[in-house]
N, C-alpha and C positions, 0 to 999 in steps of 0.2 A: 099324640105324635104330629108334630108339624112338618108339613112339607117343602121341599125346596122351592125357594121362591128366586133363583137366579136362572135367566136365560141366556147366561153367557157362553160362548163355546168354551170345550176344556179345551185347558194347556196342552198346546201339541207337543208331540216328541216323535223322533223318525219311527217310523213304520216298521212291523215286524219284519218285511222284507228288506229293510233296509241293511241290516246287519245278517249276515249269514258266518257265525266263526266256530268253528269246532272246540267244544269245551277242553279238550287236553290241550290246547293252545294258549289258554288264558289261565290268569291267577285267580285265583279265590275273588278278590273284587271285582274283576274285571268280568268273570265268569257272572257272578251274580249280577252284574248292570245288564250284559247281555241278557240273560234270561230274563230278566224285568221287562225288556223291551219286546221279549218273545210271546210273553202272558198278556200286551196290552193289546186292544183294538183301535186302531186309529179312526177316528170322527172323520177327517179328511184326507183325500188321498193328494199327496206332495209330488208335485208334478215332474221333479228330477232331483234324484240325490245321486251325488257321484261319491264313489268308494274309491279311496286312494288307498295307500300304504297301512296296515295294521294299525300302528300307533296313530295316524290321524282319526282312523276309524273308533280306536279306543279313546280317543279326544273328544270325537261328536257324541258317544255314550255316555261320556262323563259331565260334559256340559248340559246335557237331558236330567240330569239327576234331580229329582224332588226329594222330599225326605219323608218316605211313605211308611216308616216305622221307626223302631228303636235303631239308635246309631245310623240310620239314614238308607237310602235303597240298597246300598252292598252291605248293611250291618258292619259295617268296618270302621265307622266314626272316623272318615276321612270326607272332607267338602269340599269337593272340585268344582263348585262353580267356579267362573273367572269375571272380571268387571269388579272384585271387591278391593275394598281399603286393604291397605297394607300395615297401617297403623291406626289406631284411634286417636282423633286430634284432639287437643286440649279443651276444644269446646264441647267437646261431647258427640252422642250420637242422635239421631232425630227417630222419634218415636212414631210411627206412621199411622197406629191405630191403638185401643186397648180396647177390649170387651170385659165385661165382667164374667168373673166366673166363681166356683165354690173350690173345695177343697181336695187335695191329690198330691200325689207325688208322679205321676202318669206325665211324661214330656209329651209335647205336641207332636202332631205329625202333619205332612203336608202333601198333598196331590192333587195336581191339576189347579183351580182356582178354589180349591177346599184346605180349609186348616181343622183338623179334628183335634177336641180336646175333650179328657174323660175325666169326670170329678163325680165328685159325693156331697149331696146337699142332705146336713143333719137336721131333723126333724127335734129331735128329743135326745136324752142320755146324757151322761158326762164323758166325755172325751179327755183321756191323759194317756201321757206317753209314759211307758213304764218297762223295764226289761225283761219281766217275767210276769206280766198281769196282764190279764185281757180288759179292754174297755167295752162295754154293752153299750151299743147306741144304735139309734134308729134313722132312718133318711133313704134317699134316692141314690143309685148310682146313676149317671147320665153321661151320653155320649153328644156334645156339642160341636157344631160345624158353623164355620163362618167364611165368609167371602176373604180370601187370602188377599184382594188389595183394599179393602175398606173395614173388615171386621164385622159387616153385618151377618146376623144371625141366618143360614140357611134353612135349619132344620135342628130339630134334637130327638134324642129317643133316652127314655128313662125308667125306670123300675124302681119299685121297694125292695131295698135290701137291708135288711138289720145286719150289724156289725159285730163281732167279737173277735177282736185283734187286737193289738197293740201298735202304739202310731196310727190311730184310726182316721187320720184325715182324709183319707179316702185311696183310690185306685193306684195301685202300683206300675201297673204295664199299658204303656205305649199304644196307641191303636196301630193295627196292621191292616194297610191297606194291600189289594192285589186285584188290578183289574177294576171291574164294577162292584166290588163289595171289598167290605171293611170288617176288623174282627176286632172283639174287646175282649177281654181277661180282667173281671172284675176280683177284688181282693176276696172275697167269700167263694170264688170257682165258678162266676156263672159266664161262661162261656157265649160269646154271641157272634153271628154271623148276620151284617146288613146290606141292603143295598145304599152305595155311597149316596146316589143322587136323592134319593126319598127318606132313607131309614127304615125302610121295609126290613124287617124280620124273616130272613132266609131260612135258619135254625137255630137252635139253642141247646145248650146242653149245659147239666148243672153237675160239678165234680161231686158237691155232695149228695146230691140225689143219686144219681148216675153211675158213679164209681165207688159211692161210699169213702170217698176223700176226705180226711180231714184237713180244714186250713193250719197253713204254718202259725206261729203266734202272729207274725208281721205280717200274715196274710200272702194270698198267691200272686207271687211277682216276674214269672216266666213269660215277658213278652213273647206271644204267640210268631213262631216262625214257617214260613210256607215258602215251600221247593215243589215244582211240580203240582200235581194234586192233591199232595198233603200237607196237614199243620201240624205241626209239633209243640208242645209245652210240656213241661214238668207238672207232674198231678199227685206222685206222691202214694206210697202203697207197696204192698208184697207184688212183685211181677208188675207193677204198674208207674214206677218211679218216673218214667218217658212213656207219652202216648201219640200215637199219631194218626191224627181226626182224615177223613174223607174233608178235603176244604168246601166242597160245594153242597156236600148232604149232613154233614156232623157225624157220619158213621165212624165207629173205632175201626182202624184198621190194623193196628198191631200196638201191643202193650210191651214193655220190657223194662228191666231193673228192678232189683227189690233194694227200693230207697227211698227215705222220705222224700218231699219235692226242694226240699231248699228254696232259693232265690233269684237263680241263675239260668238263661234263658239258653236253650240250645243254639248251637251253631253249625253250620257247614261247612268245610272245606274239602279242597281237591288236592289230593297227597297221593303219591305212590300210585297212582294210577287210579284212583277209586276216589268217589265221594264219601265221605266221611261224617259222620253225624256226631258230634263232640257235645256230651253232657258233662256240667262240673255240677257234682250234687255232693251232699253230706256223705258220701261215701268215696268219693274221689274223684277222678276224670276218666271217663268212658267213651269209646270211638265205637258206633255202630253204622251199620247199613242201613241208609236213610229209608231201602224200599221194605225191607225185611224185618228191620230191627236186631238184626244177628251181631253178636258182640263180636267187636274185632281185636280189643286191646283194653287194659285198666290200669291205670296208675292209682295209688293210694292216697289221699290225701283228705282229713276230716278237719274243717274247720270246727272251732268252738261254736255252741247252740246252733248247728247245723246253717250256719252262716256262708253257705257256699253263693256269693252276689255276684263279685266282678267277672265276667265274663272272660276264659282265657284267651291269651292274643299270641297271635304265631308271628315269627319272620324268620322266614327262610325253612330250615329244618327244626327250629326252636319254638316249643309252645310253653306258655309260663301263666301259672294259676295260683292265683294268692287269696287268702283269707284274714282275718284276725288274730292278733297275738302274732305268733311265731310260726304260721302254715302258709310255706309257698314253698313251690316245685317248680325247678326246671326239667321238660320233658325234652328228647330228642326224638324227631319221628324218623321210622325207617323207610327209607328211599326207594327200596324195592318191594315192599308188599305194608299193608296196613300194620303196623307195629309200631312200638314207642319203649322207650327204657328212660330212668331217670339219670338227669346231669349233676343237679343239686339240690338239697334242701335249703330254706333260709334258717339263717341263726338270729341271735338278739341284735347283734348290730350290723347286721348281711340283708340282701333284699330288700322290698317294701310290700306291706303289706295293706291291700286295699279292701276297704270296706263295702260301702256303696257306691263307689265310681271306678268304670275301668279305666285300667291304663292305657299308654300308647305303647308301642312295642315298634322300636324302628333302628334300622341299620345297626344291630347289636345292642341297643341301650333301650330299657324301660322306664317311662316316665308313670309315675304315679302317685295320688295323694296318701300317706301313710294314717293308718287307723290309730297308732301307737302314740306319734307325737305331733299328726298335723300337719307337717311339712309335706311338700312336692319333693321327691326322693328321684334322683335319676342312676339307676343301677346298671351295673356291667354284664349283661346276660350271659357272657362266657362262665364268670366266677360267681356271680352274686353279690361282687363288692360294690358299694357304695361310691357313687362319684362326686355326687353334691347334693345339697338339701337345701330348701328356702321356705319361709313361711308365706312370701309374696304373695301366691296364688289363693291362699286359704284365708287366714287373719292376721296379716302383717301387723295389726297395732294391738292386738288381744295380749293381755298376759295370760301364760300358758297355764292356767290353773286345770283347764281340759285339755288334755292331747288330741283328741279327734279332731280333724281338720278332711274338708270335702271341696273339689274341685273339678269339675266335667271338661275332661281335656279331648278336643275334638281337631286333627292335623286337618291344616290346609293344603289340600293338594297335596302334590310330591315337592313337599319345601320342609323347612326346617321351622317353620309358622305353627302356631297354634292357637285356636281361640279356646280361653279357660274360662267357665263360668263358675264364678266361687260360690261360696254358702251364702256369703253375707249380699248377694244380689251384685256384683259386679262382674260385668263382661269386658275380658282382655284380651289381647293379641301379644303373643310374646314367642319370643326364638328360644328353643330348648336345644340343645348339643350336648355330645357328651362332655363338653368343654364348661358349661355353665348356662344359666336361666339370664335371659334377656328382657325385660318389660319393653314393649313397643306401644303403650299408653291404655288406661282402663275408663269404664264409666260406670258409674251406678245406674242401673238400668230399672232395677224393680227392687223391692222390699222383701225381706224376708219375714214371711208372716208365719212359719213353722214354729216349732220348739223342739230342742232336742239338749240336752245335757244342762238345763238350763238357759239357755242362750236362745235369740232366734236365727233362724235357719231357713233357706230354701233350697231344696234337697230336687230337683227336677234338671233333666237334661235338655237342653233348650234343641230345637229343630233348625238347621240351616239350610234355606233353599229361597230362591227368585230375590237371589241378594238381599238376603233379609234375616232375621234372626229373630224366630218364634219363641218367647220366654213366657212361663208363666209361675204363679206362686197360687195362695191360696184364695184371690182375692180377684187375678185379672189374668188375662194374656193378653202380651202383646207384641208388637211387629217393630222391630228395630232396625232401620237400613244400613245395610252394608254396602252399599255400592260406592265405587270409587267417584270422585267429583270427575266430571267431563271436562277435557282442557278448552 
């Protein structure tokens, strides 16, 4: 293992005492951001910090966001940093640095002065992608850590990991950074807790060895979620579909759910006066008490091939879950107590059926890429009716022999603008409303090095932090400047 070589001070954020906001006054994403600050220990004392009105406080939290795990610090896929471009110019975007890596679907994470990339270096065996057959290959899973400013490698951690999965390019789970520790979950169920500065192993668990869990055919994909002193992830099996670990020791604190692991990470939301842990699994959507694992409610939905992948998204009292083919359900949350009921189910010409990318759900409209016809589709949340659709964010020039299409959707602050990262390697800014889709520029920033359905794809979610997009394929990770020009 290589030790860190950087003597830089860590990226400064407001200290924990700077914000003291009651959890019940915050929206989910605001609670998550506030919680993020509480769990960090500052390296320097800030002389004075003025707390003004609540909105200003929340704005200061938002501007301090890194991208410390899947879908960002708040895990809501909203990029809140200010001072970034409104459009992508015709001249394109500037690549600040590039660094070589190996294969994988795990997106980068960014915390302070470090960029974390989880990959797989294959040494032997035949890799192939098939819907119902596992490839047996040999190699190492690796966590590579780079300097955020120049791409210099700071340290790496690696271990031997034979694969027996389909689509064996590499890990699926984005590293999760929490304070001075980083957590990784590999495709074969190896869960590691490492020191962020050195890569020293604090603890490790094997789902196969310790829990007798069978890896899903497409590998473990439930990005670890941390709240308080617990780490949550899907494991799979009788009574252990979802497992809570002690984040400091790896000790199992509780297990719940009789279900296969599926591929969707759990989320936590604050609703009806309770923190609710939401699991979208092959048997349905479940709400549990995050502390005890006690069940609050369950709604049936069973995607084909156990492909519960896209995380459920909430807007007000509505929660939307979708899978492949015609599996989609709109759930209404009970505002008085933890509970839920079904509003509508998807039909052949309604809703949107997301496979490997999570939709956005904003102001009563769902925006997601559909696995049946490959389009970006906007859906009215109240009825499930489709408002519009377009191929622009996925593959605008392709003859539609293959229907599937993917674009990773990230909202830009509290606006109607979005970053869209297409499976062909284009970074796009677009305005999306219930009235339509308006493109505000695109740049082909990275090559699609993976394969799916006989075509080249790149299926990884970017990280957005430091006015930069961090994007990877199976050969390199790049840092693309998003900073607005100075006047």
